[in-house]
N, C-alpha and C positions, 0 to 999 in steps of 0.2 A: 625108471626115467634116466639114465645119466645126465651128471649138469652140461653137458657139449652138447645129449640133444634139443637139452632145455633150454640154451642161451640158441642152436639153429632157431630148432622155433618159435621164439622173443621174437628174431628179427625179421624173422621170414612172418609175421604177424603187424610188424611193423609199414615193411615190406609193404602188405596189403593194402593197410589203411591210410597209408601216403601216398597209394596207385588209388585211390578212393575219392582220396582227399580233394587230388586231382584231378583226374573225372572232373566231381563233383565243381568247382572251382574251372576246370573251361565251359562245363555247361553255362554256368552261371554267368560267366564272360559272354559265350554268346549270345545268352539270350537279349543282356544287355546291351552288347551292338547291333544285334538288333532292334531295341527296340528306341535309339539313337538315331540307324536309320527310320526308322514308323517315324517318329518324329520327324524329324528331319521334312523330311516329306509330308507329312500335315500338315507341317507349319509353313514349307509356299503357300498348298492348296491350302491355306488357313489368309497366310498375302494376297491369294488371289482373289480368294473369294469375299474378299473387302477392298479389295476396290472395284470386284462387278460393285458389290451392293455402293460406294461411293457414286458411282458416277449417274448407279442410277437414281439415287438421290437426286445430283446436280442436277438428272436430266427431267427430273420432275418440278426440279423447282422453277428453269427455265421456256417449262412451260412444251415441252417437244415431245412430253407422255403419259402417262396417265400410270397409277400404281399396278391394272395387272396388265401394262403392255410390255415389259417386261421382268421376266421370270425367271428368276437365276438356282439351278438343280442340281447338290452335289454330290458325288460321290453314287453315280446312275449303276447299276449291271443292266443291260442288255440278254438276255438268252435270247440261245439261235442253238441252232443243230446242228453237228457235222459228224457222219458217217456215223450214220441211225445215233448220236451220244450228243444228249443235256449239256453242253457248254455257256457261258457266262461271261461277258467283255467290260471290263468296269473303266468305267467314263469321268473321270476328275471332273465337272463342271460343263451343266449346259443352262447357254440363257436362250431363253422363248420370247419373242420379241416378232412385231408387225411384219421385219422383215424380209424372217426366215428365224430357223433354225441354225446355229452355233452352239458345238461342240469345242471345248479345251483340255487341253493335253496341256501339262503342265513336265516341267525338267529342270532339277536343281544341276546337272552334271558338272564335277568341275573343270574347271581347262582351258582350251584356247578348241570353238567347239568351229569344223568345216561346216559347213549346213547344205547337204543340200549338192553338194561337187560331186563330181564328173572327172571321167580319165582324161577329157580334154581341155576343161576347164583346170585339172593342177598340174598342165604340161610338163614339168620336170620332172613331177615328183608323182608321175601319174605310176611307178612301180609299188609304190607304197599301195595302190589305191588294188594296182595290182596283184601282193600277197593277203590282203585280205577279203576284194571279191572276187576270181581269179573266171568268173564264169560271165562277168557285168559284160555291158558293148558301152561306148564311150563317151556315148552321151542319158549315160545311166544314170541318178540321181542315188548319193548315198551320204548318208552321214557319217564323221567320227570324228574322234576326240583328242585333240595332242595334251600329254601334259607334264609337266618338267618337272623334275626329278635331282638327287644332291645324294648324288655316295663315293661309297671312300673304294677306292681301287687294292689291287693287292699289294701295293708300295705308299698305299693308307694314306695315295692322297687323294686330296676334296676333284671329286667332277661330277660334271652333269650329264643328264640323260635326256631325253625322251624318248616318249613311252606313244606310242600311238593306238590308239583302243578306239572299236565299237560298242554301240548295245544297241544293237538291230537298230534298221530303220523306223528311223518312229515319221515319217509320212505314212510310210506303208503299213502303220501301224494304226493311226489316225481315220485314214482313208479307209479298211477295212473294216472300222470302228464304226463310222457316217452309216457307212452300207448294212450291215448287222443293224442296226437303227432304225434307218427309213423301212427296212424292210420290216423287217416289226412296228412302225407305225399302218404302212398298207394293209399288214393283217387287219390291221383295224381300223378297217375301209375310212384310212385317212390315208388323201395323197399329197406327195411330196416330193415337194420340186430339191434337188440338189441341199445337200445338209453344210453345208460348211465351215471347216475345222481350222485351227485353230493350233499350232506347237507357242504355247508360252517357258523361252526360257528364262528361268527366275539369276539376274548376273550378279554376281556381287564381285571383290573384290579380286576372287578366286578363278572367275566366267570369262568368256570370254567369245562371242558367237556370231563369226564372218557368213553373211548367204549368201550362196550361191544360186539359189535354187529360180530356175525360173518360172516356177508353177507358181497360180493365181491359186487353187487349194493343193494345198493347205494352205495355211495362212502362217506367217515364219515371225515373231513379239519379241526381243527383250527389254522392251520398259513398260510401265505402269503408262507413261504417258502415250507412244505405239497404242498400247491395246485399247484407248480409251477415244481415242481419235479414231482408228477403223472402229468401231461399236460408234461413237456419233454422225460419219460421211454417212454410217447403210441409211440413219436415220436423217437426213440433207438431201440422200436424195430420192424420195419416199418411194421409194418402188416396193410397195407394199403386199403384204403377200396374205398376212392372216386378222383377223380380228381377235380382236381382245377376246369370245367368245372359244373364237378355237384355237386361241395360246392355252386356256383353263383345259379343252378337252386333253389337250396333247397332254398337259400336265400331266392329267385323272392317268392316263395310258399310261405314263414314265415311273410315273408313285405307284403304281398298282402290280407295274411290270419289274419295280425292285425291290417291292415287297414279296415277290412269290414265294412261296412256302423250299 
């Protein structure tokens, strides 16, 4: 083999090695980013769990509940069928109390969150909703996130941009999850009233939420104080639905469904 051919072969081999190394680095980076996303999400869910357990301890000390009258379950999976296919719906947190069953969905979006906004309430800015949701009526609630960023334009001048994003309708999603859970529990001979849904926005300095929604279910909270006060008021109103034994029976059904093979 000539010297030129050997040189070409050498550089081709080097290019293949660099290409493979590049692919490996991309895979590693992707896995790392996903692990960070999972950690961030889990971190917020852990925060909510701590809020709930702290509240439970306080309610017990105040004599408002006994130990077995507030059951906190995390990361539950509800099986359901759709089009003859078995699916599961994940629930961040379940709170079982004498006053009812509550499910909590935690969101940690960054930006200005417009929760439950409608075309009518958006008024002069309704064209934004028209672009994202062209087929909704003027009173149909949606949720959008406005994210501000800074970039350089073609002349290398720093300019600000506002991006409008949607990650789906959390109110609709959690309402569907509540109905799936209710259906599953009723299959197991439990007559279940309305399950109260809660969306908790884990806000930090990069997040703010404006609640436009007029719906009583799901509830929307942005602070641990408001979330805690909500459960305290439920007990103060004394609209009791379940006994402690009934709560334990519901807990067992939920634990069994989560551990399904």
